[in-house]
C-alpha positions in Angstrom: 61.5 -3.9 27.6 59.3 -6.7 29.0 56.6 -8.2 26.8 53.4 -9.4 28.3 51.6 -12.4 26.6 48.0 -11.8 25.6 45.8 -14.7 26.9 42.3 -13.3 26.7 41.3 -14.5 23.3 37.6 -15.1 22.6 36.4 -12.3 24.8 35.2 -8.8 24.0 36.6 -6.0 26.0 34.2 -3.1 25.3 31.7 -3.0 28.1 28.2 -3.8 26.7 24.7 -4.3 28.0 22.0 -6.1 26.0 18.3 -6.0 26.3 16.3 -9.0 25.0 12.6 -9.1 24.0 12.1 -11.7 26.8 12.7 -8.9 29.3 16.2 -9.8 30.4 19.2 -7.5 30.6 22.6 -9.0 29.9 25.8 -7.4 31.2 29.0 -8.4 29.6 31.9 -9.7 31.7 34.0 -6.7 30.7 31.2 -4.3 31.9 31.0 -6.2 35.2 34.7 -5.9 35.7 35.2 -2.3 34.5 32.3 -0.9 36.5 32.8 -3.0 39.7 29.5 -4.9 39.5 31.2 -8.2 40.3 31.3 -7.2 43.9 27.5 -6.9 44.0 24.8 -9.6 44.1 22.0 -7.1 43.4 21.5 -4.0 41.2 18.9 -1.3 40.9 17.5 -0.2 37.6 16.8 3.4 36.7 15.0 5.1 33.8 15.3 8.8 32.7 12.1 9.4 30.7 13.4 12.7 29.3 16.5 11.3 27.9 15.0 7.8 27.2 18.0 6.1 28.8 18.4 3.2 31.2 21.0 3.1 34.0 22.1 0.4 36.4 23.7 0.7 39.8 25.0 -1.8 42.4 22.8 -2.2 45.5 22.1 -4.4 48.5 19.5 -7.2 48.7 17.3 -5.4 51.3 17.1 -2.1 49.3 13.9 -1.1 47.6 13.9 -2.3 44.0 16.9 -4.6 44.3 17.2 -7.0 41.3 19.3 -10.2 41.6 22.4 -10.4 39.4 22.6 -13.9 37.9 26.2 -14.6 37.1 27.2 -16.8 34.3 30.4 -17.7 32.4 30.3 -14.7 30.1 28.6 -12.0 32.3 25.4 -11.6 34.2 21.7 -11.5 33.6 19.0 -9.4 35.3 15.3 -10.4 35.0 13.9 -7.0 34.1 10.5 -7.7 32.5 8.5 -5.8 35.1 10.9 -2.8 34.9 10.6 -2.7 31.0 6.8 -3.2 31.2 6.4 -0.5 33.9 8.2 2.1 31.8 6.5 0.8 28.6 9.9 0.0 27.0 10.3 -2.4 24.2 12.9 -4.2 22.1 11.5 -6.2 19.2 14.9 -7.9 18.8 17.9 -8.1 21.1 19.7 -4.8 21.2 23.3 -4.2 22.3 24.3 -1.0 24.0 27.7 0.4 24.8 27.7 2.0 28.2 29.7 4.3 30.4 30.1 5.0 34.1 28.7 8.3 35.2 30.6 9.4 38.2 28.2 12.1 39.3 25.3 9.6 39.8 27.5 6.5 40.4 25.5 4.7 37.7 26.3 2.7 34.5 24.3 4.4 31.7 23.4 2.9 28.4 24.6 5.2 25.6 21.5 5.1 23.4 17.9 5.8 23.9 15.5 2.9 24.2 12.1 2.9 22.4 8.8 3.3 24.2 5.6 1.6 23.1 2.8 3.8 21.9 -0.6 2.5 20.7 -1.7 3.4 17.2 -5.3 3.5 15.9 -5.1 -0.1 14.9 -4.1 -0.9 18.5 -0.7 -2.1 17.4 2.6 -1.1 18.9 5.0 1.3 17.2 8.1 3.0 18.5 8.6 6.6 19.2 12.4 6.5 18.9 14.7 4.0 17.4 
C-alpha cells in the first residue's frame, strides 16, 4: 500500500458559489476545478424563474451575455449586479450556495432558491422566499 501525503490544508473542497449584496458572484476554487470553469475566461448567467434558481455556464467572449471571470487566489468573481437587478434578485447579506453540475443543460446550478424583491405597501422590499 502506498500512502499519499495530504498537502491541501487551508482550502475547502466542497464546490460553493456565493452571492454578495454588492452584486458580485464568487466561485470557489474547488467549483472552478470540479466543473471545468478554469478553462474559460467568460461565463453566462441563467435564471429559472419557476424554480427560483441561478445557473452558470462557461462561454466565449463574443457570445451574447458573456460575463468576465476575474480570477483570484481563492477562486473567481463575476460582476453580476445588472443580472441580479434585471431579475429582481436580492441578498441582504452574503449567501453561500452549494452547487452541482447538471449534465442535461451543461450548467452549474445553485442548490437553493434565491429571494426575489417585492414591494410592500410601505414601499419597502421584502422577500418572497428565503
